[in-house]
N, C-alpha and C positions, 0 to 999 in steps of 0.2 A: 498606477499606484493602488495599494490596497487600502481598506478602511478599517477602523476600529470596529470590533464586534464581528467582523467577516469571518466565516469559517473558510480555511483554506487546507490544502494538503501540502506538507512540507517534507520532501524526501523521504528518508528512512524514519521520520518521526511520526508520520501519519497525519491524522486530522488534527488541527490546532485552530484556536480562536486568536485573532489578533486582539490582545488585551488593550494595547496602547501603541502609539508611535511616539517615541520619546527621544529627546537629545540628551545623550549620556556620555560620560567620559570613561572610556576603557583605555588605560595607559595614558598617552600625551595629548590624544586628540579627542575632541568632542564631535560626535556624530549623530545622526538621527538613525533610530533603530525601530524595527518591527519588534514588539514584545509578544512572543508567541507562547501560548499555553497549551500543551497537548490536552486533547478532550478525552481520551480513552486510557490514557496512561497516567501513573503518577510521578511522571518525569519532571524535572525542574522546568523552569522557564527558559526559553530559547531566544536569544537575542540575534537579529538578522539585520546587518547594516542596509539601510535603504539604498545607499549608493554603490552597493557591491553587487553587479549584475550577475556574477556567478552563483552567489548565495541566493539572491532574490529569484534567479532562474529555477531554483528548486522549489519554488512556492507556485502553485496554481489553485483556481477555484475548485472546490469539491464539486464533483458530478451533481447533477440534478436527478430527481426521482426519474424523469423520463430517460435520462441517459442511462441510468442503471438499469432500467427495465429493458431498454433497447439492447444493452451489452448482455443481460442474461439471456435474452432472445437470440443472440448471435453466439452464445458459447459453444454450440455444436460445431460451428464453422472455424473456430479458432483452433489452429493446428498445436500439435504437441512438438517438442524439440528435444528428444532424448539424444544424448551423447554417450557413447560407450565409455570413451576415455574419461576418467575422473576429473582430470585437470581441465579438459575442454569444457566438460560439463559445468565445473565450477566458474570458469570464466564466462560461459554463456549465461548461467543463472545470476552471476554478479551484474552483469551488463543488463539484463532483464530487470533486476531489483533497482538499479541506478536510473532506468529510463523514466521513472516516476509516472508510469501508464498503467492503468488498470488491465487493458488487454494483455501486457506483458506478465502481470501477476497471474492471469488466468492461464497463460501458456505454462508457467511453471508448476501451478497447481494441478492442471490437467495432465502434464507430463509426469509428475511424481505420483499422482493417484494412480494412472495406468500402470506405472512401474511397480507401485506398491501391490497392486492387484496380482501381477505376474509373479512377484516375490512371495506373496502369501500363497499363491497356488502351489508353490515349490516349498512351501513350510518355512519361509524365510522372511525376515523384516527388512525395512529400509536401512540402508547405511545412515549412520548418525549425521553425516553432513547433508545428505538429502532430506532427512527428517527436519533439520534445522532450516533449510531452504523453504520447505514446504509449510513450516510453522510461520516463518516471516512473511511470506507471500499471503498466506491466510490472513494473518493479523492485519496487514496493510490493506488488503482488499475488504476485509469485513469492516474495518474501521471506516474506510470510505464509505462504502455502501450503507452503514449505519448513519454516518453523518447526513448522508443524502436522503435517507428514508426516516430519519428522525426516530431510530429504534436503537437498541443495545446491539453491539456486536455479537453477542450470544444469539440473537434472533435472527441473524442474516442468513445462516444455513437453511433454516426453515423457510425463510423467505424465498429463497432461490429454488428451494425444491418445490414450493408451492407454485411459483411462476413457470416451472418446468413440467408441472403437472405429476411430480414424483412425490412420494411419501418420504418424510424425513426420517 
């Protein structure tokens, strides 16, 4: 069970703080809910029923600074996963986003950055759907890293570059 004021990652919503655990009535039944407030978005409050294993399964603790640094150090070994077929690529990226794992987000980011460089060399840009996946994967990853490092998401790229010994 999670605690009030604990920072967690919740599926596609990213980093949230558990504001309270409260018994509430939605519809006819009274249930206990985690009341989540996204940290880096102006989204509304999220209510997760404590007794719903499927929804609670989307919650996990935010990585620690040590885990973030270790993951950054392993980025070169994380493979890319390009699919030529747009439907297969969409299915693959959707599954990676739903996995709720930072390593999966890095696969999307690395894959699309490599493809973007190839397209730019040909004077082209990324397809809109690929650009959308790239932005969403970066948002989720940068939010999580920011939560772990206690910095703003806009500072994460520079942090990663500094850890990799590259200039931002």
